[in-house]
Structure formats: C-alpha cells, structure tokens
N, C-alpha and C positions, 0 to 999 in steps of 0.2 A: 815623727810619735804623739799623738793627739794631747790636749792638753791634762795636765796632772789631776784626777779626781781629787772634790774635798768631800768633809763631812764636819760639821759642827754638831757635837754631842754637849750642851749643855755650853760648858765653859773651856771646852776643853775640842783643840783640832786634830781633825785628823788628815793625812794625808798619802796615800796611793805614790809611790814612783817607782815604776816599770824600769824592771831591765828587758825582759822579752816576752814575748810568746808565742808557744811553741804546738803544731797540733802534733797531738801523741795520739798514736792509736789506742785504742780499747786495752785490747789485749795485752797492751805493755805497760798501764796501769791499771786501770779497773775494769777488767774481763766484763764481768757482767755487762757495763755500761751498752756493748753494741747489743746485745738485747731488749733494754729497757729504754735503748732513745726516742725511738719513735711513739711509747705514750705518753709521753712528756712535754711533743710541742703544743702548742708556741711556746710556752714558759725557760724554753730549755735552750730555745735556738741561741743568745747572744756567746753560750758556754759553749758549743759545738761547730764544726765546721759544715755549711751549709748541708750538704750530704749526710748527716750526720755521723759518719764514719771514723770521727778525729774529736776527740777531746779537746779544747784550747788549753792550754796551763800554760797560766800567767805566774810567770816569775817576778814580785817586788817585794820592796820594803814598806812600812806603815811607817812615819813620821807621824809621831803623835806629841800635842807641844799642850802640857797642863799648865795652871797658872804660874807651877813651879819647875816643872821639870820638862826637857826635853828628850824625848824618848827615841829611839828607833827600833823597830820591832821584825829581827830576821832582815840579814845581807843580802840574800838571793848566794850566785853562783861564785863570784869574783870575774877575775879575770886568766883562769888556769884554762886548758883546753885539755884537762887529764881524768874529766869526767862527763857523764854521758848527756847532759845538757851544756851547751859552750855560754862560756859568761860574757861579757860587755863590759872591755876598757871603759868605755864613753859612761858608764851606768855611775863612777863615783864622781865626774861633775856634778849628773844632773841632780845626786843626791843633795849635795854640798849646797846646790842651788835652792833645794828644796827647806834646806835649816836654816832657821834666821841665825843668823851668828858663823854657818858653816861647821864644816865638819869638825871643830877644835870648842864649835859651843853643846854638842852633846851631854846629855848627864850620866845617860842612861840604855845599855842595850839589852836588848831581852831575846834571849835564843830558845823559841817555844822547843825546838829539840835541836842535832847536831849534826840532822842529815847536809850533804856540800851543799846542797839548793838553799841552805838559810844561815849558814855561818860565812862564806866565802870572803866577804866586804870586811869581816872579821879585821883583818890584818891585811898591810899594804907591802911592798916589797921598794925599799930604802935603803941607797946604798948596799943594796945585795943582803939586805938583813928585813926579814919578815916583820912588822913592826906593829902594834896599834894601830886602827885608820883615824880612831878616833880617842885624839888625844888623853882626854879629859874624863873620856865616862868612864863609869864600872860597866862589865860584864858580867850580865845575871845568866849564870846556867844551873839547873835543879841539880841537886848533890844524886838524885837517880838515875839522869843523864847522863853525869861524868861518871858512873861508876857501870853505866849498861856494857856488856858483849860489843865489841866491833869487828864489821868485815873490811875486809881488805879497802875497799871505796872508802869508808868512813874513817878507818886509819889514816886515810892519806888525806882525810879533810879536818882531820883530828889534829895530825900534827902540822898541817899550815896553819887552819884558822885560829886553834884553841892554846895549844901549847906555848905558842910565844906571848898571849894572855897571860899564861899565868908565871911566865918568866917577868913578864913587867910587872907583876903585882898589880894586876889589875880587876882577874879573875873571882868572881865572888860564888861560892858554892849556895843557892837558896834554896828553901823552902817551895814543894808546888803550890804554896797557897800565899805565897812572899806578897805584901802591899807596897810597891812600889812612891806610890805617893797617897795622898787622900781619894784622887781621883782613880786609880789605876791599879790592878789590883791580878796575880798571876791565880791562874785556878788550874787545878791536874786535869789530864784530860787524855790519862793513856792508852796506849794500845797500839800506835802506832810506832811507840818508840814508848822504854818504860816512863819516860820523864817526860815525856811530852807535857806541855802546858798550854791553855790557852790565856786571853788577857780580856780582861771586863773591863769597861770602863764604866762609871757614872760620873753625872756632873749636873747638878739644878737641873735633878727630877726624870734625866734622859740617860739613857743605857745603849751600851752598845758592848758586842760582844767579837773579838778577831780567832775565829778559830784553830790557826795554827795549820797542824797536816791532821785532823781527826776525820775530815774530809777535803778531798781533793776536786770533786764534782758535786756540784745542787742535787742530782741523781741520787746520790746517797741520803740525804734526807729521807725522801721515801720510801731506802732502800736500806735501813741501814749495815744491814746483811752482806750490801754488794761489797767487801772487801777491795781496799788497795794492792797491789801486791809487796808496798816494802811494808803493808804490818806487821810487825812484829810481832806481836799476838792477837791472831784473827779476832777473837771471842771477845778478849779485853776490847780491842776497838770498836766490835760492833756493840757492846753494851754501852761505852761513850757516846758512840752516836745516835741511839736509842735515848740514851739519858736526858742528850739535848734538844733531840725534836720534843720529847713529852716539855722539858722547860721552856724550848722558845716559841713551839707551836702559837698564832696568836697572841703573842707578845708583843707588844709595842718594844721592842729591843731590836737596834741595827744588826746585821750579821753581816761582816765582813769576812768574804774567804779569802784566805791567804793563797790560792792557787786559783779563785776565780777568776777569768779576764772579765773587764767593763762587762755590764755596772759594776763587777766586782761586790756589792752591798746591797741588801735588799730585807726582807721578812720573811719570817716562815711559815706560811696560812694553811691554814685544815680546809682540804676541800674533797668533799663525802668523807671516805674511809681511809685518803690518804692526806699527802701534804703538797704543799707546792712553793719554790723560791722565786718571788715576787722582789725583781728585782729594782732600781729605781730610776 
C-alpha cells in the first residue's frame, strides 16, 4: 500500500489508515452512479475504475490527534469473513503503527454508525473472547444509533463489535452533537442510519469535516438525490446531503470522505449550476 495520507488542520493531525479498496458495481451501492459518472470526468476519475463501471470503495479509519486526545474514527471491517466485504488481518498492525503510543494510547473511538464496515476492529479475539481492541478508550455511539432496529447483518456486527464493549463498561451513549474535546465535535447527519453522525474538526481558524456515510461517492454532491442502497431513510439522507452541499460549497473546509479512495480529501466547489469535488 502507498504511504498513509495525512493532513493538518491547525494543531490537529488527521491520518487515513486503509484496510482495503474494492471496486463495487454502481448497481450494488449507488445505482444512479452508472448513468452519472461520464458527466463528471475528469474530476471523478480518482474515485472510479478506468472505464467508470465501478466505484472504488475505500474502507479506512481516520486517526485524529488533537493536542489533548487521540481519536480513531470508525474501525473498518475487522478480520471476519462473515460480511459482504472481507476484512484484512493486517489492518490492526497498520493502525497500531499510525497511533502514537499504539493501540493502548487511544482515548476515544467514534463510531459514525453501526454498519459492519465501521465497527469491525472495535473488538479483538483474545484467548477465545472478544475484548475491546483499544483497552483504554471510551467508545462513542449515539443513543439513536444504539436504539435503531437492526437487520441480520447489522445484528451480527452488533453482537461482535458492540455488545463486548458494553460488557467491558467502555461504551458511551452520546448525543449527536457531542463534543469530544475543544477541537472535535460530532454533528447529526441522519438518513443513512437513524443516529448517523459526521465529525467536525476546528483548529487555529482551519476546519475539516469527516463525512461518515452520508455520501459514498463524490457523485452524490452534485446529485444529493442519488441514494445509496443502504440508506435507511432515503428522504432524510437526501436532505442531509443537500444541507451539506449548501454548507460546504466554496468554503475553505477540508472534506474527508469516509469511503473515498485517494486522494480521499478535497474541497467542494461550485461549477456553474452544479458542484464538483476537487481532490487534493
């Protein structure tokens, strides 16, 4: 894999740690993408396969280091083979290298939502028992997300990646606008799931937003109505995307896509009557 991508937002360092990138047919995730992709070349090219028939879906964590707090945002698939996307047993080692002080130094783990590809490394099997991967961390999940109805796939992920945290006493139910510290705040972005959150970072006059899954591809910025198949409430997900497009376009806010392949981060720019995502 290439060297990890890193960004500085004032005094806050953000690093992307990749589990894997998988080509996914548009029909399998964002069905409208198949007919939209050719309209947005060349700026969409880094995020799709050469012929545009597949979305390049990146699964990665963000490590956020503030002056006070070491944070991991979303923990990918894990080493299970029970889910549609396979995990990567080497990811834990890569993540540990990216963390100053290693896994035990993490203060907070933020779960933007509870789909399997965002919580898998919350726990690790040790001596036949699932235990928290980050032994000294508080794990943050919104109350609405914890209370949401789960299908069979999400229930398996919950049993493996959330229930052991509750048993260990390190799971915190938080509000969707919870402040992690003076630099990092959660903000509600519902629709993909009921309690979904994004993460806002502010430091020294600079600003960034980690999207979570309110978008899976930058194509959803010019087309907020292009729903992702897993969106639980498509009308709410569309409204969330519309709200963020209005708030982010032509603003000096670094947007980091939770499923965007490299360059992963960029700025949203108005382009005539539409918008484009300018990757860094």
